[in-house]
Each structure stands twice: as structure tokens, then as C-alpha cells.
C-alpha positions in Angstrom: 138.6 143.3 129.1 140.6 140.2 128.8 139.0 137.0 130.0 141.1 133.9 130.7 139.9 130.4 131.3 143.1 128.8 132.6 142.9 125.1 133.5 145.3 122.3 134.4 146.3 121.4 130.9 145.1 124.3 128.7 144.5 128.1 128.5 141.9 130.0 126.5 142.2 133.8 126.2 139.4 136.1 125.0 139.7 139.8 124.1 136.2 141.1 124.9 134.6 144.3 123.6 132.4 146.6 125.7 129.4 144.9 124.0 130.6 141.5 125.4 131.5 140.1 122.0 134.8 138.2 121.4 137.1 140.4 119.4 140.0 137.8 119.4 140.5 134.4 120.8 143.6 132.3 121.6 144.1 128.9 123.1 146.9 126.4 123.6 148.5 123.9 125.9 149.7 126.4 128.5 148.0 124.9 131.5 149.0 125.7 135.0 151.1 122.5 135.3 153.4 123.9 132.6 154.1 127.1 134.6 157.2 127.1 136.9 157.0 128.6 140.4 156.6 132.4 140.1 156.2 132.1 136.4 152.5 133.1 136.0 153.0 136.8 135.1 155.4 135.9 132.3 153.2 133.1 131.1 150.3 135.5 130.8 152.4 138.1 129.0 153.4 135.5 126.4 149.8 134.9 125.6 148.2 138.3 125.8 151.1 140.7 126.0 150.2 142.5 122.7 146.6 143.0 123.9 148.0 144.6 127.1 150.3 146.8 125.1 147.3 147.8 123.0 145.5 149.3 126.0 143.7 146.5 127.8 143.7 147.3 131.5 141.6 144.6 133.1 142.1 140.8 133.2 139.6 138.4 134.6 140.9 134.8 135.4 138.9 131.7 136.0 139.7 128.0 136.4 142.5 126.1 138.1 144.8 129.2 138.0 142.9 130.1 141.2 143.7 126.7 142.9 146.4 125.9 145.4 148.7 124.9 142.6 147.9 128.1 140.6 148.9 131.7 140.7 146.9 132.8 143.8 144.5 130.6 145.7 141.0 132.0 145.5 138.7 130.9 148.3 135.6 128.9 147.6 132.3 130.7 147.8 129.4 128.8 149.4 126.3 128.0 147.3 123.8 129.4 146.5 125.7 131.9 144.5 124.9 134.0 141.4 126.8 136.6 139.3 126.6 139.4 142.0 127.9 137.2 144.8 130.7 135.8 142.7 131.8 139.2 141.4 131.8 140.5 145.0 134.2 137.7 145.9 136.8 138.2 143.2 140.4 137.8 144.5 143.0 140.4 143.5 146.1 139.1 141.7 149.5 140.9 141.8 150.2 141.7 138.2 151.9 144.9 137.2 150.5 145.1 133.6 146.8 145.3 134.4 144.2 145.2 137.2 143.7 141.4 137.5 141.1 139.4 139.4 140.4 135.7 140.0 136.9 134.2 140.0 136.3 132.1 143.2 135.4 128.5 143.1 132.2 127.2 144.6 131.6 124.8 147.5 128.5 122.9 148.5 127.6 120.0 150.8 125.7 116.9 150.1 122.9 115.4 152.3 125.6 113.8 154.5 127.4 117.0 155.0 130.4 116.1 152.9 131.8 119.1 151.0 132.0 119.2 147.2 133.9 121.8 145.2 134.3 123.2 141.7 136.7 125.7 140.1 136.2 127.0 136.6 132.8 125.4 136.0 131.1 128.2 138.0 131.9 130.6 135.2 130.3 128.4 132.6 127.2 128.1 134.8 126.9 131.9 135.0 126.9 131.8 131.2 124.1 129.3 131.2 122.2 131.5 133.7 122.6 134.5 131.4 121.0 132.4 128.7 118.0 131.8 130.9 118.8 128.1 131.7 117.3 126.7 134.9 117.0 123.1 136.3 119.6 120.4 136.0 122.9 120.9 134.2 125.6 118.3 133.4 129.1 119.5 132.6 131.0 116.4 131.4 134.7 116.1 132.0 137.4 114.3 133.9 135.3 115.2 137.0 131.7 115.7 135.7 129.5 118.2 137.5 125.7 117.8 137.9 124.4 121.1 138.9 121.1 122.7 140.0 120.3 126.2 138.7 117.3 128.0 140.2 116.4 131.7 140.8 119.3 132.9 138.8 121.9 131.2 141.0 123.9 128.0 141.4 122.1 126.3 144.3 124.1 123.1 144.6 126.0 120.4 142.6 127.6 117.0 142.8 130.9 115.8 141.2 131.4 112.4 139.7 135.0 111.2 138.9 133.8 109.2 135.9 136.4 110.3 133.4 139.3 109.9 135.8 138.2 106.5 136.9 137.8 105.3 133.3 141.3 106.5 132.5 142.8 104.8 135.6 141.0 101.5 134.9 142.2 101.4 131.3 145.8 102.4 132.1 146.5 100.8 135.4 144.0 97.9 136.1 143.5 94.4 134.8 140.6 95.6 132.7 142.9 97.6 130.4 144.8 94.5 129.4 141.8 93.3 127.4 141.3 96.6 125.7 142.8 97.6 122.3 146.0 99.6 122.6 145.5 103.4 122.4 142.1 105.1 122.2 139.9 102.8 120.2 137.1 104.3 118.0 133.8 104.7 119.7 131.6 101.6 119.5 128.0 102.6 119.9 126.6 99.1 120.4 129.2 98.3 123.1 128.5 101.6 124.8 124.8 101.0 124.8 125.4 97.5 126.2 127.3 99.1 129.1 124.6 101.7 129.8 122.0 98.9 129.9 124.2 96.8 132.3 124.5 99.8 134.7 120.7 99.4 135.4 121.0 95.7 136.5 121.6 94.4 140.0 125.1 93.9 141.4 126.6 97.4 141.7 129.4 99.2 139.9 132.3 97.2 141.2 130.8 93.9 140.3 129.8 95.3 136.9 133.3 96.6 136.3 134.9 93.2 136.8 132.3 91.7 134.5 134.1 93.6 131.7 137.0 91.2 132.2 134.8 88.1 132.2 133.1 89.2 129.0 136.5 89.7 127.4 138.1 86.5 128.5 135.1 84.5 127.2 135.2 86.2 123.8 131.9 88.0 124.4 133.4 91.5 124.2 136.1 92.4 121.7 139.3 94.4 122.3 138.0 97.3 120.2 134.7 97.3 122.2 136.1 97.2 125.7 136.8 100.9 126.2 133.3 101.9 124.9 131.6 99.3 127.0 133.4 100.5 130.1 132.5 104.1 129.3 128.8 103.1 128.9 129.0 101.3 132.2 130.5 104.1 134.1 128.5 106.9 132.5 125.4 104.8 133.0 125.9 104.5 136.7 126.7 108.2 136.9 123.6 109.3 135.0 121.3 107.0 137.0 122.7 108.4 140.3 122.4 112.0 139.3 119.4 112.3 137.0 116.2 113.9 138.1 113.6 112.1 136.0 111.1 114.2 134.2 113.4 117.2 133.7 115.5 118.0 130.7 119.3 117.9 131.1 121.3 120.9 129.9 124.7 119.8 128.5 127.6 122.1 127.9 130.9 120.7 126.8 133.1 120.0 123.8 131.5 117.5 121.4 134.0 114.7 122.3 132.9 115.0 125.9 129.3 115.7 125.5 128.4 113.0 122.8 128.7 109.9 125.2 126.5 111.7 127.8 124.0 112.7 125.1 123.9 109.0 124.0 123.4 107.7 127.5 120.7 110.2 128.3 118.8 109.3 125.2 119.1 105.6 125.9 117.6 106.2 129.4 114.8 108.2 127.9 115.9 111.6 129.2 115.5 114.8 127.2 118.8 116.5 126.5 119.5 120.1 125.5 122.9 121.0 124.1 124.6 124.4 124.7 127.6 126.2 123.3 130.8 124.7 124.8 132.3 128.2 124.8 129.5 129.4 127.2 132.3 130.4 129.6 132.6 133.7 127.6 129.1 134.8 128.6 130.0 134.0 132.3 133.2 136.1 132.1 131.2 138.9 130.5 128.6 138.7 133.2 131.1 138.8 136.0 133.0 141.6 134.3 129.8 143.8 134.3 129.5 143.3 138.1 133.2 144.1 138.7 133.2 147.3 140.6 
């Protein structure tokens, strides 16, 4: 089977053996936003055409390729959901070269009844479930997901737009004018200062403007501003989402996971790291339920 994690900006392809092991892997900047209308079949062939020619007859897709802007829109499946429910809700994709299916996204509602959605992360979560993980999970990213796993299923989650808000503030707000040009090196002390500030009175919006005050009065350097802002935003996120007394399972690339790991430790929370390629185990698990 071929497993594809196809996101907005990148694509990862895995050729999987019957034993679930990765035989070959490919990745690149072939996200869905680079694909013209009607161009998804050809885009897929360019990446895995030789695998198809070599006899692979099943393709399992997950990620934003199943969004409204993707190849085919796969409906959201309500939580709680586990491997069997997700596999039963796969969406067929018209592709002449192989039997192709899309993994559905998940939807949940918060205490106020407001819907929250994910697409792509559900496959990583199934990989964590296959590894025996239960409890609270954090998947850092542009839109970080805080998830509850229980009874072998995804029971609910909450999304925090922390990464996107940070990018917007640095690129398009007055706060960014006091930051060093480009992506400055991570400044641990400034980050920790931001995490600590997130626990004080005043709220996020007041705290965010304080970044400018500190910079104007020379109490926060240009090279420290981005890290301080990251600490502030991640600190507010973690304080809002964390369930005290439980370990947090983190699964993401090192560059994304490291700030969260630092914030959790500063707040006294236990953190357990997992393979960022855990999506493979999720694809394999879904594939085994694919009738």
C-alpha cells in the first residue's frame, strides 16, 4: 500500500510493506496549494508513479488533500472515533491508476456547542493509539491540537491558532517592528520570561501589547522579541489546555515540539515525546481495517 500525508505546503509519501514497515519514503514541497485545478492525479503520479508501475494497487490519502481546497472533500467524522470508525468512513477518490481512498477529518464540539475540526492530525492520533497512548496529547503546529485519547478512540480535542497568530503579529502588527528582521535564533531566557508573564493578571491582549512597551523602553532586545512573544502565546495556550497532574504526549518535528516541551517543563508538567513520523502507524492501522 502507498500512504500519503498531503498537506497545504508539503507531501510525504510512504511505500508500505505488508508488515507495515516503510520500504521507501519521499517528501517535498508539493502541497495542495501548488496543484492546479484538476491536477491532483498528475501530481500524485509525479511522486509515486514508479511505485504504481511496480504493482502497488492501493493508495491511502490523509491531510488537507481531503479538504474543500483539495482533491475530493472528505466529510468530517464526529468524535469519539477510532480506527474502525475512521476506516469505515473512507471516501473514494477517482484515480485510474489504483484504488484510492481519503481519510476523513474529525469534528467535535466544545462546552459551548461550537464546532472544532481537524484534518490530517487524526491519522497521527491513530498512530499514537496503536502505540498504547492514552490521556492528553498535544500536536504543535500552525493550529495546535490538544486531544483526549481514551478507550482506544479520539474522544475530543481543542484547536489553538497560536502559530498563525504569532506569524501574523510578527509580520503585520506593530509588535513586529521591534523584532529583529528574519527569524531570530531562539532565546531561551526571553521565551521563559514570556511563559512566566502568561500566568500574570491582565489577559493575553494586554500582555501582547506589553511586548511593545518592553521593547520601547529597552527592556527587551530585538533578538529577544520573537522568542518572548512565542513564550507568551504558548504559555497562554498551555495554561488554557493543560490538565494538571497528567503527562502530555507530544508528537511533532523537533522545531515545533521544542518550545512546547520547554513551556511544559517551566510549568512543571511531565512531557513525553513521540516519533514525529507517527502518521505512518496511523496509515497502517487504517489500511488494515480497509475492507
